[in-house]
N, C-alpha and C positions, 0 to 999 in steps of 0.2 A: 188629529187636525182640530184646532181650536174652533170656538163658535164664531169668532170674527172671520177666520179664514173660510169656514163653511158658508157664511153669509156672503163673503166676497165671491166665492166660486158660484153660488146660486145666482148672484146678480150679473155674472158674466154672460150667461145664456146657456142654451142647450144645443146639442147637435152640431150642425154646420157652423152656426154663429160662434160657438165656443171654440171650435177648431180654428176658425179664421182669426179669432182674437189671440189664440195661443201662438199661431204662426206669425202674426204681426208683432207679438211681444218678443219673439225670439227669431229675428230674421237671419241671424248668422248660423243657426243650427240646421244641420242637414236632415230635417224631418219633413215628412209629407203628411197630408191629411189622412191618407190611408193608414199610416203608422198610428196616428192619434185615434182613428176609428177602431183599429184592432187592439189598442191598449188604452182602455178608458181610464184606468187608475193612473197611468202615466200622464194622460192628458190632464186629469184633475191636479196631479202633482205640479205640472208645469203652470197651470192656471193659478195655483196657490203661490208658486215661486215668482210669478210675474209681479206680485205686489211688493216683493222684496228686492228685485233687481230691475234695471232698466234694459233697453234694447241692446246696449253694448255688453251686457253681462255684469255690470258693476252693481254691487249692493248699495242700498241707500246710505249707510254710514260711510262706505268707501267713496261714494260719489261726493258726499258732503266734504270729506277730507280732501278729495281731489279739487273741488271748487275752491276751498280755502288755500290749497297749495297754488292754484292758478292765480288767485287774487294776490297772494304773497309774491308770486313771480312777477305779476304785472307791477306791483309796487316797487319791487327791486329793479325792474326794468326802467320804470319812470325815474327812479333815483339815479340809475346809471346814465340815462339819457340826459338828466339835468346836470350830472357831473361832467358828462362828455361835452355838453353844450358849453359849460363854463370853461372846460379845458380848451375847446376850440376857440372860444372868444379870447382867452388869454394868449393862445398861439397867434391869432390874428392881430391882437394888440402888439405882440412882440414883433411880428412881421412888419406891421405898419411903422413901428418905431425904427426897425432896421432899414426899411425902405426910405423913410424920411432922412435918416442919417446918411444913407447912401446918396440920395439926391443932393444933399448938402455938399458932398465931396465930388460929385460927378461934373465933368467939364460941360460947358454949354452945348457943344456939338454932339456929345453922347446923349445928352438930355433930349435933344431934338430927335435923335434916332428912336429913343424910347417913346416919345410922343407919337411919332409916325407909326411905330409898331402897335401902339394902343389904338390908334385910329383905324389901322388896317385889320387888326385882329377880329373885330366883330364881323367884318365883311367875309373874311376867310372862314370864320366859324360858321357863318350863315351858309356860305357856299358848300362847306363840308357837310353840314347837316342836311342841306337840300339834296346833295348827291346821295346821301344815305337814304333819304326819304324816297327819291326817285328809284333807287335800286330796290327798295321794299315794294314800291308800287309796281315795278316791272316784274317782281317775283309773283305777286298776287294776280297781276293782269299782263301776261306776256304779249297779248294782242295789242296793248297800248305802247309797245316799244317804239313804233315808228310814228307816233302822234307828235303834233307840234309842241313846242315848249310851253306855250300859253295854255293849251288844253291840259297838259300834264300838271301845270301849276294849279289850275282850277280843280282838277280831280284830287290834288293833294289835300284839299280842305276836307274831303270826305274820307280820307285815309284813317283818321282817328276813330270815326264812327264804325268804319269797316273793321278795324282792329278789335274794337269792343265787341262787335258782332261775332268775329272769329273766336275771341276769347270765350264768350258765352256759349257759342256752338261747341267749342272744345270741352268746356265744363259739362255741357249737356251730354256730349258723346261719352265723356268719362263716367258720368252717372249712369247712362244707359249701359255702358260696358260693364259697370259693377253689377247692375241689376241682371244683366244677361249672364254674368258669371255665376251669380247666386242661382238663377234659374237653371243654368246648365248643370250646376252641382246637384240640384234637386232632381233634374231629369236623369242625370247620370246615376244617382242613387236609386231612383225608381227603375231605371233600366237594369242595374245590377241586381236589384231584388227580383225583377221579372226573369232575368237570366238564371238566377239561383233556383227559382221555381221551375223553370223549364228543365234545368239540369236534374233537379230532384224527380220531376215527372219522367224524364228520359231514363233515369236510373231505375225507377220503379218499373217502367216498361221493359227494360233490359232484364231486370230480376225476374219479372213474370215470364218473359220469353225463355230465360234460362231454366226456370222451374218447369215450364211445359216441356222443354227439350229433355230435361233430366227425368221427368215422368215417363216420356217415351223410351228413353234409354233404360230406365229401371224396368219398364214393362218388357222390353226386348231381352234384358238380362234375366228376368224372371222366367220368360218363356224358354230361354236357352238352358237355364239351370233345371227347369222342370223336365225338359227333354233329356238332359244329362242324367238326372235322377231316375227317369224312367229306364234309360239304358242300364244304369247301375242295378236297378231292381231286377231287370230281365237277366242280367249276368248273375246276380245273386240267386235268382230262381234256378238258373241253369246249373250253377255250382251246387245248389241244394239237391237237385235231381241227381247230379253225378255222385255227390256224397252218399245219397240214399242208395244208389245202385252199388257203389263200392261197399257200403255197409252191408247190403244184402249178400254181396259176393263173399265178403269176409266172413259173414255169419255162416254161409253155406260151407266155406272152407274150414271154419272153426268146427262146425259139426262133423265134417268129414275127418278132420284131424282127431277129434275126440273119439269118433268111431274107430279110427285106426289105432288110437292110443289104447282103447279098450281091447281091441283085438290083440295088440302086442302084449299088453299086460296079461291077458288071459293065456297067451302062448308062453310068456315068461313064467307065469305061475305054474303052467304044466311042466316047463323045463326044470323049475326049481324043485319040483317033486322028485326028480331023478337023483338029486343030491350031488356028492363030490364027483361021481362019474361024469356027470354033465360038464362040470368045470374042466375036467381033464380033456374031454372031447373038444370042448370049445377052444382050449389052449392049443391042442393039436391042430385043430382046424385053422386057427390064426397063423400058426407056424407054417403049415403047408401052403396057405394062401400067400404068405410073404415069399416063400421059396418060388412059387409059381410066378409071382410078379417079377422077382429078380431074374429068373430064367427067361421069362418073356422079354424083359428089357435087354438082357445080354444077347439073346438071339436076334433081337431087332438091331442092336448095334453091330453085331457080327455080320448080319446081312448087308447093312449099309456100307460097312468097310469093304466087303467083298465086291459089291457093285462098283465101288470106286476103282 
């Protein structure tokens, strides 16, 4: 920002006065005083920009060019009107010449009809215009429909002033409507900003509520898993006790087996001392035992067949 622009911003004022001047410099912008208060740098930027543009948003060079273009347009319009006036005058001169030429060739009786028509035309035109004015008066004042002709004629003299008042009133209403439209846009913008704030607040409340509910759910889940872990630990302890009991039982069985093994080994060692005679006796024992088993099976089968 240059020194001249800084001086210009400082001369505008501070606080609310600066905000009001910025809003007055940009009436077509949908900004509020609250926006300017919340964005001080943006307010300064608009205040600096106000010296380069007018209320319609045009820059100073562009407005100068626009004024020159309007002046040129007015000059061209005057030139056109002058040419149009000359053209109309030439047309009227041509028409007058044709009419005089026509009158020179018209018979006297037709000329009399034209004269009578010219004399009656102003009265008919006056009557027609009066009817139009009375219709317009009846439109604005229907209660005067049944008034006398003289009273209506006297009131027609005030119709022009009344039309001017109606025109001024319409222009005033149009300007008021435009101001109300701008005000409505600002209020709508303010309402939307408030709505957005309310929605954000509601979202934060919903998020906080969800977090509280989630905390309760997490606490309940933690209690559930703690209970489940406790049950698993109890089951593990039970299994450990069973494993310990089985280990002790297996240890005792192993000791008994080892004792039996030592006993058998000692007996086997005593039998090995007998030598080859022991092997022959063992083979004979096995053979006799097999024969006994075969005879026992045969006897059993024979007994079953006999019973049948």
